[in-house]
N, C-alpha and C positions, 0 to 999 in steps of 0.2 A: 405480213410478218410470218417468219418461218416457224416451224415447229419448235425450234430451239429456244426462241424468246430471249429471256434475260439471263445474263451471266452475272453472278455475284461474286466479288472477290474481296479479299482482305489481305493486307500486307502486315507482317508482324516481325519486329526486331526485339530481341531480349538481350540486354547488356550483360557483361560478365560480373559486374559488381552485384553480389548477392542481395544486398539491401535494396538497391534500385530495381533489381530484377524481380523481387518479390512484390514490389508495389506495381510495377508494369504488369506482371502476370495477373494480378487481381483485376486490373483494368481490362486486359486482353480477354480473359475469360468472360467478363460481362459483355464486351463487345461481340465476341463470337457467339455467345448465347443469343443475343439480339439478332445477329445475322443468320443464324440457324433458323430462327423463326421466320425471317424475311425469305430465306431460301425455301422454306416449306411452303410459303404462300404461292411461289412460282413453280413449285415441284421440281427444283434443281438442287444439285449439291452445291456446297459452299467451296469455293477455291481459295485456298490459304497459301500465300507464298511466305515461307518462314526463313528467317536469318538468325542463326546462333541459338536455335531451339535444342533442347535435350530430349531424349526418348520419353522421359516421364511426362513432359508437357504434351508432346503428341498424343501419348496414350490417353492423357486425361481428356483432351478435345475429342478423340475418337469415342470415348465412353459417352461424352455429352451428346455426340452426334448419332448415337445408336439408334434412336427412335426417329430420326429424320431422314432426309434423302442422302445424307452422308457428307463426307468432306473429301476433297481432292488436295492433297498436299503437294507443294512444289518446294523443294528446299534449295536455297542458295548457300552453297558451301563456302564460298570466298568470304574474306573478311567483310565487315559491314562497309558498304560504299554509299549508303544513303538510300532513301525511299525510292528515288527514281528507278534504280536498278530492279527493285521488286515490282513497281508499277509496270515497268516495260515487260517484265515476265508475264504479268497478267494480261497485258495488251497482246503479247505474242500468242497466248492461249486463245484469247478472244478472236484474233485474226485467223487462227488456224481452224476454228469451228464456224458453225453457221448461226452464231448468235446474232441478235438484232441490236440488243442494248447491253450496256455494261454499267454495273454499279460497283464502284471501288470505295472501300473504307480502309482507313488506317487502323491499327489495333487499339487506338484510344478514342475512336469516334463511336457514337451511339446514335441510332436512328430513333428519335423520340416519337411517341405516338401521335403527337399533333401533326406530323407530316402526313399521316393517313396513307402510308406507303401501300398497304394491302389494297385500299380502294384505288390508288393510282394504278397498280399492276392489274387490277381487274379492268379498269377503263382502258388501259394500254392493250390488254389482250382482246377486248371486245371491239375497240375502235382504233386500231393501230394507225390508220391513215389520218386520224385527227392529230397525231403527234409528229408526222413526218414533215420536217423542214418548216413548220409553222412556228414552233415555240422550242425553246431550249430549256429544259428543266434541269436543275441541279439542286442537290441536297448537300453534297460534300463541297468543301472548298477547292478540291482538286478537279478542275474542269477546263477543257479547252476553251479558249476565248470565244470562238464562234462556230466551231464545227463539232458534230458528234464524233464519237470514238470509233471512226472507221477509217481504214487505211486510204481509201479513195478520197476521202475528204481532205486529208493532209496532202495528198499528191497534187491537189488542184487549188490549194490556198495561194492567194497572192498576198504576201506579207508587205506591210508598208516599209518603205525605205526611208533612211534619214535624208533630209535635204542638205 
């Protein structure tokens, strides 16, 4: 495993409707607090791809991240086109660096303690060869069917065809 290890990313969209936005913002903050803790376990900043955020929201998250390894923001300025655009922005960052693993969460997901993610990352860092091509671990629902999130995996996939 490289020195870079795990990249942790979050995608976040906040709607224009103020009532709905307030509810989503509360959930988003809880998710990001949780992910900042996870990012601290692996000593990495949290990557957040934001759509339709305002300056006050970004400032609040930067204040929350003050005592951690920080936050790297990527803002998608176009109108909301769905979560796939944001996930693809995270994948592009992942491919551009030397990370070995990628954990992606939406802004309404929460990594519960029973996943023992800190222990998982400790095992991953100590014995990364135990995880290579033997098992596919997933915590979030957004996961490739059979390949880890590396570009080379997708270029060599043979997809089933309809008969």
